[in-house]
N, C-alpha and C positions, 0 to 999 in steps of 0.2 A: 734473231741476232743479226747485227750489221754485217753485210758482205759487200766488199768492193769487188766488182766483177772485172777480172783482168787475167792476163796470161802470166805464166811463171817468170817470164823475163821482165815483168813490170809494166808492159804496155797494156793499155786498155783494149777492150774488144773493138773499139772504134779506131784503133790504130794510133791513138794519141797517148803519150806517156803522161800519167796523172802527176800533178804537182800541187804545191801549196795553193797556187792561184785557183786550182779547180775546187778547192774546199772553202777558202775564205770568202766571207761576204762583208759587205760594208755596214749594214745596220745591225746594231746590237739589240737583240730581243731577249725577253725573259721567258725561258722555256722550262716547262715541268715535264719530267719523264716519270711515268708510273708503271712499274713492271715488277712482278714477283720474282723474277730471275735476276740475280745480282749481276751476272755476266752481261745480260742484255742492257740493264740499267747503265752499267759502267761503259759499255761500248758506245751506246747512244750519247751519253753525256760527254764522252771524249770527243766524239765526232762533232757534236753541236758546239762544244767549247772551241775546237779547232776552227770552226766556222765563225767564231767571234761572239757567240751568244753566251749569256749568263744562264746557267742550268742548275736546277734543283732536282733531285731524284727522291722517289718514294717507293717503298716496297709494297704498299697497298693503298687502297682507296681511303680507308679511315685515317691512315697516317697523313695523307694529302689533305683531307678535309679538316683535320685537326690543325694543320699548319695554316690553313685558310682562316679558321676560327681565331687562332692565336694572333694573327696579323691581318685583320679585316681590311685595312687600307692597302695591303700589298695584293698584287695579282700577277697573272701570267699572260703574256701575249699569245702563247701557244702551249697546248697540252698534247703530249703524245702518251697514250695509255693502252696497256694490254687489255684485250677484251675479257679475258678470264683471269681476273685478279684473285689472290688467295682469300680475300675477305668480302668481296662484292663483285658484281659484274661491271665491266666497263661502261655498259649502257646505263646502268643505274647511277654510276658516278657521273656520267655525262649529264644526265637529267638534273641531278642535284647541283652540279657545277653551273649549268646554264641558268638556273634560277638567280644566281648571284653574279655571274660573269658572262653575260650574253655576247659580248663583243670578241672574246678570245676565240681563236681557232682551236678545234679539238679533233684529233685523229685517233682512231682505234686501230690496234695491231692484232691481227688474227693469226693463229698458228695453222689454220687450215681453211680452205676455201669453203664458204657457206653463203650462198646468194641470198637466202632468206634472212639470215642474220645481218648481212650487209644492208639489205633494204630496210630492216627494222632500225638499225643504227642510224642510217641516214634520215629516216622519218623522225627520229628522236633528236636530230640536230647535229649529227656528226658531220664535220666538214670533209672528212676523208676516212676511208677504211682501207688499210694496207695489209697485205699478207706477208708474213715472215718467210724467208729472210728478206729484210728490207735493204734495197739497194741505195747507196749513198746519194745518187742523183735524185731519186724520188723523195727522200727525206729533205734534201736541200730545197727542192722546188716548193714543197709544202710549207716549210718554215719561212722561206723568203717571201711567200705570198701573204704571210701574216704581216700585220701592221701594228706598230706599238699602240697599246691602249693608253688613252690619255690618263696621266697621273699614275701610270703603272710602274712598279718597281718592286723588287723583292724586299728591300729594307732588312728587317729582322726575320723575315719569312723563312721558314724551314731551316 
């Protein structure tokens, strides 16, 4: 789940009061969030939308792949995916996605630290592996490092 690390008085741990300018970005990207937990999907989607991005959410890998099949000309600039999805593994989904969309960045979210899994995920092409809870700055840096994929857009996607 998304966590903004701050004090009760609203100031951040670095002594700076967070504001809208700390969240907003300039480039609008197409981001897909895939997680079996509705609360995680909604919180990540809300944060990414506040950053100015267009977001689609999916409860599982098959739902995401079906959306890709239904709109093959649509794509995502960036995918954020839970490692342990209800219907498939995040690594399996990553491999299937990479065959069709090699330019998009792909991050896996893990509930627990597992160095062997992280190494395997990176060997399969994951651009990043994050451990939950995810801090907003970490997510922002990952997404902002993404570049729009030529001709990419959601259109009727999802």
